[in-house]
DOVEX-719699 format. One line per field, with one value per residue (C-alpha): residue number from 0; x, y, z. Coordinates in pm, 1 decimal. Layout:
% DOVEX-719699
num (NUM|...)
x (X|...)
y (Y|...)
z (Z|...)
//
This chain:
% DOVEX-719699
num (0|1|2|3|4|5|6|7|8|9|10|11|12|13|14|15|16|17|18|19|20|21|22|23|24|25|26|27|28|29|30|31|32|33|34|35|36|37|38|39|40|41|42|43|44|45|46|47|48|49|50|51|52|53|54|55|56|57|58|59|60|61|62|63|64|65|66|67|68|69|70|71|72|73|74|75|76|77|78|79|80|81|82|83|84|85|86|87|88|89|90|91|92|93|94|95|96|97|98|99|100|101|102|103|104|105|106|107|108|109|110|111|112|113|114|115|116|117|118|119|120|121|122|123|124|125|126|127|128|129|130|131|132|133|134|135|136|137|138|139|140|141|142|143|144|145|146|147|148|149|150|151|152|153|154|155|156|157|158|159|160|161|162|163|164|165|166|167|168|169|170|171|172|173|174|175|176|177|178|179|180|181|182|183|184|185|186|187|188|189|190|191|192|193|194|195|196|197|198|199|200|201|202|203|204|205|206|207|208|209|210|211|212|213|214|215|216|217|218|219|220|221|222|223|224|225|226|227|228|229|230|231|232|233|234|235|236|237|238|239|240|241|242|243|244|245|246|247|248|249|250|251|252|253|254|255|256|257|258|259|260|261|262|263|264|265|266|267|268|269|270|271|272|273|274|275|276|277|278|279|280|281|282|283|284|285|286|287|288|289|290|291|292|293|294|295|296|297|298|299|300|301|302|303|304|305|306|307|308|309|310|311|312|313|314|315|316|317|318|319|320|321|322|323|324|325|326|327|328|329|330|331|332|333|334|335|336|337|338|339|340|341|342|343|344|345|346|347|348|349|350|351|352|353|354|355|356|357|358|359|360|361|362|363|364|365|366|367|368|369|370|371|372|373|374|375|376|377|378|379|380|381|382|383|384|385|386|387|388|389|390|391|392|393|394|395|396|397|398|399|400|401|402|403|404|405|406|407|408|409|410|411|412|413|414|415|416|417|418|419|420|421|422|423|424|425|426|427|428|429|430|431|432|433|434|435|436|437|438|439|440|441|442|443|444|445|446|447|448|449|450|451|452|453|454|455|456)
x (-1532.4|-1638.0|-1887.1|-1928.1|-2179.6|-2119.3|-2296.3|-1989.7|-1671.8|-1381.0|-1110.1|-789.3|-671.0|-503.8|-619.4|-939.5|-1012.1|-939.6|-1128.2|-1426.9|-1419.4|-1401.8|-1680.7|-1894.9|-1842.0|-1933.7|-2259.8|-2344.7|-2236.2|-2071.6|-1755.4|-1468.9|-1149.5|-960.6|-587.9|-340.5|-29.4|131.6|52.0|-241.6|-225.5|-185.8|88.0|49.0|143.4|391.1|566.8|469.5|325.2|446.7|800.6|839.7|753.2|974.9|1277.9|1184.1|1167.8|1517.0|1633.1|1461.5|1645.0|1980.1|1928.2|1830.0|2140.3|2361.6|2214.6|2221.1|2521.3|2298.6|2116.8|2438.6|2435.5|2763.7|2749.5|3051.4|3091.0|2730.5|2686.2|2402.3|2374.0|2138.5|2093.9|1952.9|1727.6|1600.0|1542.4|1336.2|1141.9|1068.2|970.6|717.8|568.7|541.0|375.0|114.3|26.6|0.3|-240.3|-462.1|-461.6|-560.2|-847.6|-973.6|-975.1|-1140.5|-1418.3|-1457.2|-1354.2|-1261.6|-947.4|-902.4|-555.9|-525.3|-632.9|-993.4|-1167.0|-1520.7|-1742.0|-2017.1|-2269.7|-2124.4|-1945.8|-1577.0|-1352.3|-1043.8|-852.3|-1079.8|-1322.6|-1628.2|-1759.1|-2094.1|-2229.5|-2492.7|-2216.7|-1870.1|-1613.3|-1321.4|-1014.4|-711.9|-525.5|-276.7|50.8|353.0|395.8|749.4|875.5|1108.4|1054.3|1219.7|1124.1|1134.1|1401.6|1771.2|1880.3|1540.1|1313.9|949.0|858.2|822.7|1169.8|1309.9|1170.3|1275.0|1641.2|1880.6|2167.4|2211.7|2291.8|2583.2|2406.1|2035.3|1826.8|1454.4|1223.0|904.3|890.3|535.2|473.8|631.0|942.9|1002.2|973.8|1230.2|1470.5|1425.5|1480.9|1787.8|1940.6|1942.0|2076.3|2383.6|2296.9|2380.9|2034.8|1917.0|1543.0|1411.3|1075.9|944.4|724.2|844.0|805.4|836.0|510.1|312.4|-26.2|69.1|30.6|334.4|438.6|421.9|617.9|881.1|931.8|952.4|1210.8|1421.7|1415.4|1484.4|1765.0|1936.7|1973.5|2209.1|1951.1|2000.0|1660.2|1621.3|1288.9|1180.9|1382.3|1356.2|1528.7|1642.3|1761.3|1845.6|2114.8|2162.5|2460.7|2515.8|2614.8|2505.2|2230.0|2316.8|2067.5|2111.6|1970.8|2094.5|2472.2|2507.0|2506.2|2493.6|2572.9|2386.7|2365.4|1986.7|1704.7|1368.3|1066.2|787.2|602.8|274.7|49.9|-247.3|-541.6|-453.2|-723.4|-523.1|-703.6|-995.4|-1245.0|-1403.4|-1491.9|-1646.6|-1855.5|-1949.8|-1823.1|-1772.6|-1441.0|-1336.5|-1070.0|-799.4|-910.5|-1065.1|-1393.5|-1688.7|-1872.1|-2131.4|-2108.5|-2190.8|-1904.6|-2146.7|-2016.7|-2231.8|-2296.4|-2560.7|-2408.1|-2047.0|-1865.9|-1515.4|-1288.1|-938.9|-696.6|-942.2|-1169.6|-1129.2|-1003.0|-671.8|-466.1|-451.8|-477.8|-709.8|-937.4|-960.2|-1044.7|-1332.5|-1461.5|-1460.4|-1675.1|-1914.7|-1948.6|-2037.8|-2257.1|-2457.0|-2478.4|-2606.3|-2889.5|-2738.8|-2715.8|-2347.8|-2243.6|-2029.2|-1674.5|-1585.8|-1261.4|-1139.6|-1113.2|-937.9|-598.4|-285.1|57.8|409.1|627.6|951.6|1142.5|990.8|651.8|416.4|40.6|-254.0|-628.9|-880.2|-787.1|-459.3|-467.8|-472.8|-747.2|-960.9|-914.3|-992.9|-1313.5|-1427.8|-1389.5|-1312.9|-978.7|-769.3|-452.1|-182.3|126.8|344.4|681.4|692.9|939.4|663.0|571.9|788.3|761.5|934.5|1230.7|1243.3|1251.5|1492.9|1240.6|1144.2|1195.6|864.0|543.5|169.0|-56.6|-433.5|-661.7|-1001.6|-1304.3|-1295.9|-1672.2|-1791.9|-1494.3|-1483.1|-1175.2|-1106.0|-775.1|-441.0|-85.4|175.0|548.4|649.1|795.9|443.1|243.7|62.1|-91.8|-135.0|-344.4|-614.0|-731.4|-817.5|-981.0|-1201.5|-1285.3|-1398.2|-1596.3|-1779.0|-1852.8|-1614.7|-1416.6|-1077.7|-1223.6|-1334.8|-986.8|-833.9|-1043.4|-997.0|-759.5|-444.9|-205.2|132.0|401.1|290.8|330.7|-46.2|-5.3|135.4|-202.7|-366.2|-142.8|-201.6|-576.4|-533.7|-334.1|-616.5|-865.0|-660.7|-499.7|-174.8|-10.0|330.1|450.0)
y (-2542.2|-2204.6|-2017.8|-1641.1|-1434.2|-1103.4|-882.5|-865.9|-1073.3|-957.8|-1208.3|-1013.9|-684.8|-515.2|-182.6|-346.3|-548.6|-299.3|-19.7|-251.4|-345.8|11.6|124.1|-169.0|-70.0|291.5|160.6|-7.4|-361.9|-580.8|-655.4|-904.4|-925.4|-1248.9|-1213.8|-1501.5|-1281.1|-1173.7|-811.5|-628.0|-422.4|-696.9|-723.6|-360.1|-209.9|-476.2|-602.9|-409.9|-59.1|103.0|-41.5|28.7|395.3|423.9|296.0|504.6|812.6|738.3|723.8|1059.2|1220.7|1076.7|1204.8|1550.7|1575.4|1460.5|1728.4|2002.5|2164.9|2285.8|2501.0|2638.0|2399.5|2213.9|1876.9|1649.6|1281.4|1173.3|797.3|551.1|383.3|104.2|-4.9|343.2|309.3|-22.1|139.3|414.5|154.4|-60.6|242.6|353.0|2.8|-13.9|327.2|257.1|-97.3|30.2|291.8|23.4|-171.6|147.9|206.4|-144.8|-70.2|267.6|117.0|-193.2|-431.2|-771.1|-932.4|-1307.9|-1443.6|-1739.9|-1879.8|-1799.2|-2078.7|-2077.5|-2371.4|-2531.5|-2358.4|-2017.4|-1966.3|-1892.9|-2135.7|-1986.6|-2245.6|-2351.1|-2066.5|-2079.5|-1737.0|-1665.0|-1347.8|-1231.5|-1057.2|-1195.4|-998.3|-1183.2|-958.4|-1188.9|-1014.4|-1178.4|-1370.1|-1352.7|-1609.4|-1725.2|-1768.0|-2001.0|-2285.2|-2087.6|-2081.7|-1775.5|-1774.5|-1695.0|-1517.1|-1524.9|-1253.9|-1167.7|-800.7|-835.2|-986.2|-704.7|-435.2|-601.7|-671.7|-620.9|-522.1|-299.3|-525.7|-438.6|-585.9|-654.7|-799.9|-726.6|-927.4|-742.1|-368.6|-305.6|-71.4|-296.7|-386.5|-30.5|95.8|-160.4|-63.2|310.5|280.9|57.7|214.1|559.3|418.4|290.4|-62.0|-161.8|-256.0|-430.3|-416.7|-688.2|-664.7|-924.2|-668.9|-384.3|-112.2|-73.2|2.8|-193.0|-65.0|297.6|510.9|461.8|828.9|808.9|482.8|615.0|930.0|731.8|497.4|792.7|956.4|630.2|549.7|873.7|720.7|453.3|174.7|-73.6|-132.2|-438.5|-467.0|-756.6|-963.5|-1336.1|-1489.0|-1842.1|-1956.3|-1851.1|-2025.0|-1967.8|-2032.8|-1963.0|-1603.1|-1518.8|-1536.7|-1576.6|-1464.4|-1588.3|-1411.9|-1541.9|-1572.7|-1332.8|-1419.7|-1152.3|-1214.1|-1050.8|-1067.0|-1106.3|-1151.6|-989.4|-1126.8|-871.2|-1026.8|-1156.8|-1227.3|-1448.9|-1438.7|-1567.3|-1830.1|-2110.8|-2233.5|-1996.1|-2271.4|-2123.0|-2466.1|-2580.1|-2262.7|-2304.1|-1961.9|-1921.9|-1812.2|-1725.7|-1885.9|-1684.2|-1798.1|-1461.8|-1449.5|-1352.4|-1051.2|-796.3|-418.1|-441.2|-690.9|-980.4|-1327.3|-1617.9|-1712.6|-1508.7|-1286.3|-1334.4|-1047.4|-1032.7|-734.4|-627.9|-856.7|-1146.4|-997.7|-860.8|-509.5|-332.1|-465.5|-138.4|-75.2|223.0|19.3|-248.0|12.9|156.1|-192.9|-266.5|39.5|-58.5|-413.8|-326.5|-32.1|-261.9|-517.0|-241.3|-160.7|146.9|194.6|260.6|321.4|56.7|156.1|266.4|70.4|238.3|573.3|469.2|643.1|429.1|545.0|408.0|566.8|556.2|878.8|1073.0|932.7|796.6|838.2|774.8|721.6|635.9|536.3|564.3|740.9|407.9|265.5|572.9|536.2|166.2|250.5|469.5|812.4|1126.5|1154.5|1458.6|1407.8|1656.8|1639.3|1911.9|1898.1|1977.7|2253.3|2448.8|2603.2|2761.0|2551.7|2232.5|2443.1|2626.4|2295.5|2128.4|1864.5|1954.7|1608.4|1459.2|1525.6|1555.4|1403.8|1443.4|1235.5|1383.3|1343.8|1627.3|1627.5|1628.6|1777.6|1473.9|1376.4|1021.8|973.2|1119.1|1020.7|1212.3|1166.9|1413.4|1450.9|1505.6|1289.6|1102.7|1429.6|1596.4|1316.5|1362.1|1694.9|1525.5|1231.5|1473.2|1677.9|1364.1|1236.8|1570.7|1552.7|1830.8|1819.6|1943.5|2287.0|2327.1|2235.3|2477.8|2764.6|2686.9|2926.0|2750.4|2897.6|3022.6|2897.4|2535.1|2200.6|2199.8|2469.5|2197.8|2023.1|2356.1|2398.7|2041.3|2101.9|2425.4|2237.2|1986.4|2274.8|2440.3|2737.8|2640.1|2950.1|2829.4|2623.3)
z (2569.1|2709.8|2490.7|2475.1|2282.8|2102.6|1853.3|1627.7|1598.8|1384.2|1290.6|1232.5|1384.2|1087.4|937.2|812.6|1123.5|1397.2|1220.7|1171.4|1539.0|1663.8|1430.7|1543.5|1905.6|1823.0|1678.3|2007.0|1924.4|2184.4|1990.4|2003.0|1797.4|1736.9|1667.0|1640.0|1650.2|1976.5|1898.3|1745.0|1427.6|1170.2|910.2|804.7|1138.4|1246.0|934.6|621.7|572.9|893.2|923.3|551.2|592.3|900.0|706.8|403.0|625.0|753.9|391.5|326.8|617.9|510.6|156.5|280.2|497.6|210.9|-13.4|249.0|79.7|-203.6|55.4|204.3|499.4|538.0|715.4|742.4|821.1|757.5|794.0|839.5|1178.8|1078.8|1438.8|1497.4|1193.1|1331.5|1671.3|1508.3|1307.1|1611.4|1819.2|1557.7|1545.4|1924.3|1944.7|1677.9|1784.9|2140.8|2011.3|1858.2|2184.4|2364.9|2123.3|2191.1|2564.3|2514.1|2303.4|2523.9|2245.4|2388.5|2246.8|2207.0|2127.9|1893.8|1558.0|1476.5|1287.0|1152.4|1244.5|1038.2|1263.8|1180.5|1510.9|1578.5|1764.0|1932.3|2131.1|2414.8|2347.7|2124.2|2020.5|1861.3|1703.5|1460.3|1261.6|1183.0|983.4|823.4|801.6|796.5|513.9|281.2|281.3|52.9|-223.6|-316.1|-671.5|-861.3|-617.1|-336.1|30.7|252.9|521.0|570.1|248.8|76.0|214.9|177.2|213.3|590.1|610.3|399.1|627.1|952.4|868.7|1155.8|925.0|622.3|325.8|99.8|-203.9|-235.6|-518.8|-534.5|-758.3|-843.9|-916.2|-806.6|-514.2|-247.6|-443.0|-558.4|-200.4|-80.4|-358.2|-294.6|80.3|84.7|-225.5|-63.1|263.1|78.5|-35.7|-392.3|-520.1|-835.2|-899.2|-1131.0|-1309.0|-1554.7|-1734.0|-1959.4|-1693.0|-1320.2|-1136.3|-1397.9|-1280.1|-1336.8|-1649.3|-1874.0|-1845.5|-1467.5|-1455.4|-1697.1|-1490.3|-1165.2|-1316.3|-1430.0|-1086.2|-900.7|-1141.8|-1039.2|-691.0|-823.7|-826.4|-1110.0|-1274.5|-1496.7|-1680.2|-1902.3|-1655.2|-1716.6|-1415.5|-1493.2|-1152.2|-798.8|-597.2|-226.2|-1.4|365.6|293.1|-61.6|-321.6|-688.8|-953.1|-1310.1|-1616.9|-1949.2|-1939.6|-1646.6|-1277.2|-1005.1|-638.5|-351.0|28.8|19.6|-227.8|-149.3|-334.0|-376.4|-666.3|-534.8|-240.3|-172.1|66.1|412.5|458.0|619.1|927.8|871.9|788.5|475.6|337.9|664.3|681.6|312.9|208.3|-164.6|-310.6|-665.1|-883.7|-705.8|-362.8|-274.3|-84.7|-303.2|-157.7|-262.8|-230.5|140.7|190.0|258.7|180.6|61.9|427.7|607.5|875.8|762.7|592.7|442.8|378.0|276.8|99.6|141.4|-124.2|-479.4|-534.6|-474.0|-183.5|9.7|382.0|340.1|113.7|386.5|651.2|449.0|372.8|744.7|808.7|528.6|660.2|1018.9|921.9|695.9|976.1|1205.9|964.8|801.3|425.3|340.4|-17.5|-187.8|-273.5|-625.2|-644.1|-962.1|-787.8|-466.4|-448.9|-454.4|-338.6|-370.5|-102.2|-296.0|-358.7|-517.5|-425.9|-690.8|-649.9|-876.3|-896.3|-1163.3|-1518.0|-1700.2|-2035.1|-2218.9|-1998.5|-2061.1|-2436.9|-2420.8|-2230.2|-2518.5|-2359.2|-2559.5|-2384.1|-2316.3|-2114.1|-2021.0|-1805.0|-1660.2|-1481.7|-1110.1|-1187.7|-1362.4|-1025.9|-761.1|-445.0|-569.6|-684.6|-351.5|-164.6|-406.2|-510.6|-864.7|-1017.0|-1125.7|-1315.7|-1271.5|-1535.1|-1548.4|-1770.1|-1850.0|-2072.1|-2327.4|-2386.6|-2026.3|-1841.7|-1613.0|-1413.0|-1528.5|-1351.7|-1256.1|-1177.6|-981.9|-934.7|-664.7|-319.0|-186.4|-426.0|-147.2|-29.3|-368.3|-517.7|-254.0|-397.6|-725.2|-548.5|-354.0|-662.5|-843.8|-545.3|-522.9|-898.5|-989.0|-1312.4|-1423.3|-1502.6|-1140.1|-1014.7|-1265.5|-1123.2|-754.7|-578.0|-452.3|-197.3|-322.8|-317.7|-266.4|-436.2|-488.8|-751.7|-977.0|-956.4|-1044.5|-1349.0|-1465.1|-1444.8|-1639.3|-1901.8|-1950.4|-1959.4|-2235.0|-2062.2|-1892.5|-1745.1|-1628.4|-1919.5)
//
């Protein structure tokens, strides 16, 4: 077995892994990445985040063309060519994964293809190669977990299968109305599929503030998507061409069933037990604020460790891990205030505490919400459905959290994240000049509402 020595080895090339590798190389480390897939970029770039957003963007364009008449633009005979949608999706994937490969070359990161397995000595075995390094970063992500005794394949899809379909289904069932399931429903529903979205809990987007979730459900419902909450699915029966879902006395038939109701750390073949790396009761690797595992020199990031399962969270953890290994002193992440986005239509974005969480934590809570239509830009652009809600501490003026349902929620939430990070409160946001007419003025008005002097409302 050939042995090679590096300063840093990263197992996994997703958003956490490839960012960690590039940052390690920038810090002067001789770096290697181990990837068992045929392409770099991990599940996010190849099967999840990026193909999802490519299909969602196609749905956005189709919706805009359909609604062009309200702007005086007449378009006839608009149809969905799903082969063209798939071509766009695959082209985006190829471009972005090619970009990661180019960054590896630019930063002299060596790529090893195959399963990376930790040894008892703290090295990494990859086929016939044995790699050693002072620093090893585990970034293998997560895998989908099936429900109801089902197995993925044919008519039963995980989220990756849902986003890489070669055909546009006529009828689609989605189990799980968290971010992933809601995105699937929003994309295919607007492209013309008859979609039913099942959620076992009382609201879709269960992690969101109830006002935000209620508003999102109302807007998504306008798109013809059938939302079933408190759904207690009794059985699922598959045939060669259909999937039958039974709830109570009712059975609905679909072309496909997508399960988006849970994931687990991808540790198969990684050798955590052999390397004596501690995990918690959920199978996640135990780490400290610097992303160090229980084994000296081995770090873990992303979906392998506790915290929200978000690509941008994994990327920042990768930076923290290798900077710590390089002798720097990076700050640990404050997981509560990492922004989360669901790219349905309209988008849903949030950070920090919900109103109820803030009350439960003992804060002197003040919370206000305003409709998007309170300011001009959303009306101008025909996208005034949605709300902005800000949760603050009345005594100290602190930004405790926020939720946004809006066409540009993913971008709008960042202003509040930055204000909080820079120790600004809602009063500071309320007195910061915002350009007119812009969607960001809705954030301004929401901050004014919390501060007690809403103008447009």
